[in-house]
C-alpha positions in Angstrom: -10.8 -23.9 -2.8 -9.8 -27.4 -3.3 -7.7 -29.0 0.5 -5.1 -29.1 -2.5 -4.9 -25.7 -3.4 -5.6 -24.7 0.6 -2.3 -26.7 1.6 -0.8 -26.0 -1.9 -1.0 -22.1 -0.7 -0.4 -22.4 3.0 3.1 -23.9 1.7 4.5 -22.0 -0.9 2.2 -18.1 -0.6 1.7 -17.9 -4.5 -0.9 -18.6 -4.5 -0.9 -21.5 -6.7 0.9 -19.8 -10.1 3.7 -22.4 -9.4 1.9 -24.8 -10.2 3.4 -27.1 -13.1 0.0 -27.4 -14.9 -0.1 -23.7 -15.5 2.4 -23.8 -17.8 0.8 -25.9 -20.9 -2.5 -23.2 -20.9 0.4 -20.3 -21.2 1.7 -21.8 -24.0 -1.0 -22.2 -26.1 -2.5 -19.2 -25.7 1.2 -17.5 -26.6 1.3 -20.5 -29.3 -2.5 -18.8 -31.0 -1.4 -15.3 -30.4 1.8 -15.9 -32.6 -0.4 -17.5 -35.1 -2.8 -15.0 -34.8 -0.9 -12.0 -34.9 1.4 -13.8 -38.0 -0.5 -15.4 -39.9 -3.3 -12.5 -39.8 -1.3 -9.1 -39.2 -4.3 -6.9 -39.8 -5.7 -7.7 -37.0 -4.1 -5.0 -36.0 -5.2 -2.3 -38.2 -9.0 -3.8 -38.0 -8.7 -3.4 -33.4 -7.1 0.3 -34.0 -9.5 1.4 -36.4 -12.2 0.6 -33.8 -10.9 3.7 -32.4 -10.1 6.2 -35.9 -12.0 8.2 -37.4 -10.0 11.4 -38.4 -7.7 11.0 -35.8 -8.0 8.1 -32.3 -11.4 8.6 -30.3 -9.3 9.0 -27.1 -6.2 11.4 -28.8 -6.0 14.9 -27.4 -8.8 14.5 -24.2 -7.3 15.7 -21.0 -9.2 14.4 -18.1 -8.4 10.6 -20.4 -5.1 11.6 -18.9 -5.9 11.6 -16.0 -7.8 8.5 -15.4 -4.7 7.1 -17.2 -2.7 7.9 -13.9 -5.0 7.1 -11.7 -5.5 3.4 -13.5 -1.7 3.0 -13.7 -1.6 4.3 -9.7 -3.8 1.5 -8.6 -1.9 -1.5 -10.3 1.2 -0.1 -8.8 -0.2 -0.5 -5.2 1.0 -3.8 -4.6 5.1 -2.9 -5.3 4.5 -0.1 -3.1 3.4 -1.8 -0.1 6.0 -4.8 -0.9 8.6 -2.1 -1.0 7.6 -0.3 2.5 7.6 -4.1 3.8 11.2 -4.3 2.5 11.9 -1.0 3.8 10.8 -2.3 7.2 12.5 -5.0 7.3 15.5 -3.2 6.4 16.4 -2.6 9.3 15.6 -5.6 11.4 17.8 -7.7 12.6 17.8 -9.8 9.3 16.7 -8.2 6.7 17.8 -11.2 4.2 14.7 -13.3 5.3 12.3 -11.1 6.7 10.7 -10.2 3.8 7.7 -12.9 2.5 8.1 -14.6 -0.4 4.8 -13.3 -2.0 6.7 -9.8 -0.9 9.7 -10.8 -2.9 7.5 -12.1 -5.0 6.0 -8.7 -6.6 8.8 -7.0 -6.1 10.8 -9.1 -8.6 8.3 -9.4 -11.1 7.4 -5.5 -11.4 11.5 -5.5 -12.1 11.1 -8.4 -14.6 8.5 -8.1 -16.8 8.1 -3.8 -17.3 11.3 -3.3 -16.1 13.4 -5.3 -17.2 12.0 -7.6 -20.6 9.6 -4.8 -21.4 11.5 -1.3 -21.4 14.8 -2.1 -21.1 14.5 -4.5 -23.8 11.6 -4.9 -26.0 10.7 -1.0 -26.1 14.1 0.6 -27.1 15.4 -2.5 -29.8 12.2 -3.6 -31.6 11.7 -0.4 -33.5 7.7 -1.2 -34.0 6.2 2.2 -34.6 3.1 3.3 -32.6 0.0 3.2 -34.2 -0.2 7.0 -34.3 2.9 7.3 -36.7 2.5 4.9 -39.3 1.0 6.0 -42.6 -2.4 4.1 -41.7 -3.6 6.5 -39.3 -2.0 9.4 -40.8 2.0 9.3 -40.1 4.8 8.0 -42.1 6.2 4.9 -40.5 5.8 1.5 -42.2 3.2 -0.8 -40.3 5.1 -3.7 -39.2 3.9 -7.4 -37.5 3.9 -7.6 -34.3 6.6 -10.2 -34.2 8.6 -8.3 -36.6 11.7 -7.2 -35.7 12.0 -3.7 -37.3 13.8 -0.4 -37.6 10.3 1.8 -38.2 11.2 3.7 -34.4 14.3 4.7 -32.3 13.3 4.2 -29.3 10.2 4.2 -26.9 8.4 2.0 -29.1 5.0 -0.1 -29.7 5.7 -3.5 -29.2 5.3 -4.5 -26.4 2.6 -2.1 -23.8 4.4 -1.4 -20.6 1.2 0.4 -19.2 -0.5 -2.7 -19.8 2.8 -4.7 -18.7 3.0 -3.3 -15.5 -1.2 -3.3 -14.5 -1.0 -7.1 -14.8 2.0 -7.4 -13.2 -0.9 -5.3 -10.4 -3.7 -7.8 -11.1 -1.6 -10.6 -10.6 0.1 -8.9 -7.4 -4.0 -8.8 -5.9 -4.6 -12.3 -6.4 -1.7 -13.4 -5.0 -2.5 -10.7 -1.8 -5.9 -11.6 -1.5 -5.7 -15.2 -1.8 -5.2 -15.5 2.3 -9.3 -13.3 3.2 -11.1 -15.5 4.4 -13.9 -13.6 3.0 -14.6 -14.7 -0.4 -17.6 -11.8 -1.7 -14.4 -9.1 -0.8 -11.5 -11.8 -3.0 -13.4 -12.1 -5.5 -14.6 -8.4 -6.2 -11.0 -7.4 -5.7 -9.0 -9.5 -8.0 -12.2 -8.4 -10.4 -11.5 -4.5 -9.6 -7.8 -5.3 -11.2 -9.4 -8.0 -14.2 -11.2 -4.6 -14.8 -8.2 -2.2 -14.3 -6.4 -4.4 -16.8 -9.2 -4.6 -19.2 -9.2 -0.8 -19.6 -5.7 0.2 -19.4 -5.8 -2.3 -22.7 -8.3 -0.8 -24.4 -7.4 3.2 -23.3 -4.5 2.3 -24.5 -5.7 1.1 -28.1 -8.1 3.4 -28.2 -5.7 6.3 -27.8 -3.3 5.2 -31.0 -0.7 4.5 -28.7 -0.5 1.0 -29.6 -1.8 -2.0 -30.8 -3.9 -5.1 -30.1 -1.0 -7.3 -30.3 1.0 -5.2 -27.8 -1.0 -4.9 -25.0 -1.7 -9.2 -25.8 1.8 -9.6 -25.9 2.6 -7.6 -22.9 -0.2 -9.5 -21.0 1.1 -12.8 -22.0 4.7 -11.7 -21.1 4.3 -10.3 -17.6 2.1 -13.6 -17.0 5.3 -16.1 -18.3 7.6 -14.2 -16.3 5.5 -14.5 -13.1 5.2 -18.7 -13.7 8.7 -18.7 -14.4 9.5 -16.1 -10.8 7.3 -19.1 -9.1 8.5 -22.0 -10.6 12.1 -20.3 -9.7 10.8 -20.5 -6.3 9.4 -23.9 -4.9 13.1 -23.7 -3.3 12.5 -25.4 0.6 13.8 -23.0 3.2 16.6 -25.2 3.7 17.9 -24.4 0.6 17.9 -21.7 0.7 18.8 -20.5 4.4 22.2 -22.4 3.3 22.1 -20.5 -0.3 21.8 -17.1 1.3 24.8 -18.0 4.0 27.3 -19.0 0.8 26.5 -15.6 -0.7 26.9 -13.5 2.3 30.6 -15.6 2.9 30.8 -14.5 -1.1 29.6 -11.3 -0.5 31.5 -10.5 3.2 28.4 -9.7 4.9 28.7 -9.8 8.7 28.1 -13.3 10.0 25.5 -12.4 12.8 22.7 -11.5 9.7 22.5 -15.1 9.1 23.9 -17.3 12.0 22.4 -19.5 13.8 24.8 -19.3 17.2 24.1 -18.2 21.1 21.7 -15.1 20.6 20.5 -15.3 17.2 16.7 -14.8 16.6 14.8 -17.1 14.7 14.9 -16.2 10.7 11.2 -16.0 9.6 11.8 -17.7 6.2 9.1 -17.4 3.5 
């Protein structure tokens, strides 16, 4: 890690995710993916057909469901840790300010990407049928390109993959949580494990006939985009953050000692 990266990570707690140089590669990846799946929508059918032979190869296999839930559980560990820290912070004298920046980031990422964007918006309203429901794979629904809003599904639809979004959020969280590990081998091993879990879940969703290739690709890209957006929004100095919290506390009628700097107040541990 370069000297700049070390200083940047120490100051922000976000392992460089808030660096502006990451926006351009993400936009390029989005542009390439959108172009590919718009001009060549058959790419989705080709990828799904690799796992189809008189039915999707992982369909109706009980042990696969166990593996699937285990991998999803692994990806949720960072979110559980952040929730535990939030619970502990709520019993301290400064509950709003004690949650460290990277833990607050993890909670916001899981809430925004898999929660609000994927499950709350896209899967409810995009209307794309799952592969197993399409005519090409034994169903009755019409196959539609990834970026086309349609009416082939009434709810909990194919676009995008919520599990891939959750595991992507978990992988990003592991990247953050391991940034301060001094042992390079452990840091790389944990990050490699997170990437392996992400890849396994993405392939598994396709092989089960639950999602197309584009569903998992855009799930990952949307989640990464949310992470970059949250990281950029987190570039606020401690002084400004404290001032904002004081204003919001007054608006909400919170007790003054919560954010007070008066006599008897304990130091505030800003993220």
